C-alpha positions in Angstrom: 120.2 41.7 74.7 122.0 39.0 77.1 120.2 35.7 77.7 121.2 32.9 80.1 119.6 29.2 78.9 119.3 26.4 81.1 117.7 23.4 78.8 117.3 19.7 81.3 116.6 16.7 79.3 115.3 13.9 81.7 114.7 10.2 80.4 113.3 7.9 82.6 113.0 4.1 81.8 110.4 2.0 82.9 113.6 -1.1 82.4 117.3 -0.1 83.1 118.9 0.1 79.7 122.2 -1.3 78.7 122.9 0.5 75.7 121.6 3.6 74.0 123.0 5.5 71.2 122.2 9.2 70.9 122.3 12.8 68.9 122.0 15.7 70.0 121.5 19.4 68.6 121.3 22.0 71.4 124.7 24.0 70.8 123.3 27.7 70.3 125.1 28.7 66.7 126.9 31.9 66.4 125.5 34.6 63.8 126.3 38.5 62.7 123.7 39.3 65.2 123.8 36.2 67.8 127.4 35.3 69.7 127.3 32.4 71.7 129.7 33.7 75.4 129.7 30.3 76.7 128.2 26.8 76.5 128.4 23.8 78.6 126.9 19.9 78.2 126.3 17.5 80.9 125.5 13.9 80.5 124.3 11.6 83.6 125.4 8.8 83.7 129.1 9.9 82.1 129.0 8.3 78.4 131.6 5.7 77.2 132.3 7.6 74.0 130.9 11.5 72.6 132.0 13.1 69.4 131.1 16.8 68.2 130.5 17.2 64.8 129.0 19.9 62.1 125.6 18.6 60.0 124.8 19.3 56.6 123.3 22.7 57.5 126.6 23.6 59.4 124.8 22.6 63.1 126.7 21.6 66.0 125.5 17.9 66.4 126.9 15.6 69.5 126.4 12.3 69.1 126.8 10.1 72.4 126.6 6.3 73.2 126.0 4.4 76.9 127.7 1.6 77.2 126.1 0.4 80.4 123.2 -0.5 82.4 121.0 3.1 83.4 117.7 3.3 84.8 117.5 7.6 83.8 119.3 9.9 81.3 120.1 13.5 81.9 121.3 15.8 79.5 121.8 19.6 80.9 122.8 21.9 78.8 124.1 25.7 79.7 124.5 28.6 77.5 125.3 32.5 77.4 124.0 33.9 74.5 124.4 37.5 73.7 122.0 39.3 70.7 121.7 42.1 68.7 119.3 43.9 66.3 119.6 42.1 63.3 119.8 44.0 59.9 116.1 43.2 58.6 114.9 45.3 61.2 115.6 48.5 59.7 114.1 47.4 56.5 110.9 49.3 55.3 109.1 46.0 54.4 107.0 47.9 51.4 110.4 49.1 49.6 111.3 45.5 49.3 111.0 43.8 45.9 108.3 41.9 44.6 107.6 38.3 45.8 107.4 37.2 42.7 111.0 38.2 41.7 112.3 36.4 44.3 110.1 33.1 43.5 111.6 33.7 39.8 115.8 34.4 41.0 115.3 31.2 43.0 114.5 29.5 39.5 117.9 31.0 38.2 121.7 29.7 38.1 122.6 32.6 40.1 120.9 31.4 42.7 122.8 28.7 45.4 121.9 24.9 46.0 122.4 25.7 49.4 119.3 28.3 49.0 116.9 26.6 46.4 117.6 23.2 48.3 114.5 25.1 50.6 111.6 25.6 48.3 111.1 21.9 48.3 108.8 19.4 50.4 110.6 17.4 53.0 109.6 15.3 55.5 107.8 17.2 57.9 106.4 19.6 55.1 103.7 18.6 52.6 101.7 20.9 50.4 98.0 19.8 51.6 94.9 20.5 48.8 94.3 24.8 49.1 97.1 26.0 51.1 98.7 27.4 47.7 95.5 29.6 47.6 95.7 30.1 51.6 98.8 31.3 50.9 98.5 33.5 47.7 95.9 35.8 49.9 99.0 37.5 51.2 101.0 37.4 48.3 99.1 39.2 46.0 100.2 39.9 42.8 103.1 42.3 43.1 103.0 42.8 46.5 106.8 43.7 48.3 108.0 40.4 49.6 108.4 41.3 53.4 105.2 43.2 53.6 103.4 39.6 52.2 105.1 38.2 54.7 104.4 39.9 57.3 100.5 39.6 56.6 101.0 36.0 56.1 102.3 35.7 59.6 99.6 37.7 61.3 96.6 35.8 59.2 98.3 32.2 60.6 98.7 33.8 63.9 94.8 35.1 63.8 93.5 32.0 62.1 95.1 29.1 64.2 94.4 28.7 68.0 97.7 27.3 70.3 96.9 23.9 71.5 99.2 22.3 73.2 99.1 18.2 73.4 96.8 18.5 70.7 99.5 17.4 68.1 102.8 15.4 68.4 105.4 15.7 65.7 104.1 13.1 63.6 100.8 15.2 62.9 101.0 15.7 59.4 100.6 19.7 57.8 97.2 18.7 56.2 95.6 18.5 59.7 97.4 21.3 61.3 95.5 23.3 58.3 92.3 21.5 59.0 92.2 22.0 62.4 94.0 25.2 62.5 95.3 23.9 65.7 98.5 23.2 67.1 102.1 24.4 68.8 105.0 26.2 67.3 106.7 23.6 65.8 103.0 22.8 63.5 102.8 27.1 62.9 106.3 27.0 61.3 105.6 23.7 59.6 102.9 25.3 57.7 104.3 28.3 57.1 107.2 26.9 55.8 105.0 24.7 53.4 102.5 27.9 52.5 106.1 30.1 51.3 107.7 26.7 49.7 104.3 26.3 47.9 104.6 29.1 45.9 108.1 28.8 45.3 109.9 30.4 48.0 112.9 29.6 50.0 111.9 28.8 54.1 114.0 27.2 56.5 112.6 25.4 60.1 114.9 27.4 62.9 114.8 25.7 66.2 115.6 27.4 68.8 114.1 29.6 72.8 112.2 32.9 73.5 111.9 33.7 76.8 108.7 33.7 78.1 107.2 36.8 80.0 105.1 36.0 83.6 102.2 38.0 83.5 102.5 41.7 85.2 102.8 40.8 89.4 103.5 37.3 89.4 107.2 35.6 89.5 108.4 33.7 86.9 108.2 29.8 87.3 111.8 28.4 86.7 111.7 25.8 84.1 108.8 27.6 82.4 110.2 28.4 79.2 110.4 26.3 76.4 112.1 25.0 72.9 110.3 27.5 70.2 110.8 27.6 66.6 109.8 29.7 64.3 110.8 30.6 60.3 113.5 32.4 57.9 112.3 33.5 54.4 115.1 34.0 52.0 115.1 37.8 50.4 118.0 38.3 48.3 120.0 41.5 49.8 118.8 40.9 52.9 119.5 36.9 53.5 117.4 34.5 55.5 115.2 37.2 57.7 113.0 35.4 60.7 109.4 35.0 61.3 107.7 33.8 64.3 103.7 33.4 63.2 103.2 31.7 66.6 103.5 35.2 68.3 103.2 37.2 65.2 106.8 38.5 65.4 108.9 39.5 62.8 111.9 38.5 64.9 114.4 40.5 66.5 116.6 40.2 69.5 114.4 38.0 71.9 114.7 34.4 70.0 117.9 32.0 70.5 119.2 30.5 67.6 120.1 26.9 67.8 120.1 25.2 64.2 118.4 25.8 61.2 117.1 23.1 58.5 114.4 22.2 56.7 112.2 21.0 59.3 111.7 19.5 62.7 113.9 16.3 61.4 116.6 18.1 60.8 117.2 20.0 64.1 115.8 17.1 66.9 116.9 18.4 69.9 117.7 14.6 71.2 117.3 11.5 69.7 117.9 8.0 70.3 117.8 4.1 70.2 118.0 2.8 73.5 118.0 -1.2 74.6 115.6 -1.5 77.4 112.6 -4.0 78.1 110.0 -1.2 79.2 108.8 2.0 78.6 110.6 5.2 79.0 108.9 9.0 79.8 110.4 12.3 79.0 110.4 15.8 80.8 111.7 18.7 79.1 113.0 21.9 81.4 113.8 24.9 80.0 114.6 27.9 82.1 115.8 31.3 79.7 116.7 33.9 82.0 118.2 37.9 81.9 121.4 37.9 84.1 119.2 40.3 86.2 116.6 38.2 86.5 119.5 35.8 88.0 120.8 37.8 90.4 116.9 38.7 91.8 116.8 35.0 92.5 119.9 34.4 93.9 119.1 37.2 96.3 115.7 36.0 97.2 117.2 32.0 98.2 
C-alpha cells in the first residue's frame, strides 16, 4: 500500500518573534515493511541554521533556528511511503510463547539494554494504583503473549471513550485510567503503562493512519491527524505493533515516523521562541492513496 502524506504545522504569534529554536521529528523511517520513497520539508521563513541528526532511538531529528523577526512559522513535511504486511501478520497468536517467559527473558543478560530500557517508567508513563491488576485480567497465568496482548488491546478499546479535547500532553496516565477518556496518545501511554507494569517491554510509536470518510461522503483535505500506537517486544518476532484506539493488530495502513519511550521522545515539533505575546498552533495532516490524489486533481 502506498501513501502520500502532507503534514503542515502553523504557528502564528500574537507579537512578532525575533528568534526561535526548534526540533522536529517528522521524517518517516525505513523498515523491512516500510520504504520511504521520498521526503521533503519546507520551513517558512527560511531558517538561518538547520541540522539533521539521529537521536538516541535512531529517529531522524531536525534542529533549526530562525534568527530574524517573523510573525508566523510554517513547517510542511511531504512524504511518499510504501507499506507491506509485517511478519507478525502470519503468526497464530495462540501459538506464541507464554508471556511470563518473555518477562523472565527480559531480566536475563541475553536481552539487550536497548530492549530492556522499554520496561521502565518514563516521563509520561507511570504505574498508577490498580494498573497492574487491569493488565493481569488479560495477561493471565500461562497465556500466550500475543493472544493476551490482543485481548488487552480490545479491552482498552471497549472500556475507554475517544474524547478529543478532554486531555492534553500534561494529563497523567492516572487521570486517563480514572476517567477512561482521551485520544490516541493517551491510549498508547496507558497501554504501555499496563505492559511495563508487568515487566514487559513496550515502545511508543508515532506516525500516521489514513482516516476513511463515511460511505458516500468525500474525504476532506487535512481530515487525518498524527497518530500513536504501541510496539510490544516478543522474542523471535521483534517489535510487534498494536493500536488500541482502533482495536487493531497493526498491518499495512500505519505509517511509522518515530519510536520512543513515550511522546516526549518523539514530539513532532517543539521549540523556544522569543516573543512578548502568546501563540496559536494549527496542525493539518492529509494521508492519501495515489488513486485518491488522481481523483482530486481531476475534480479541480
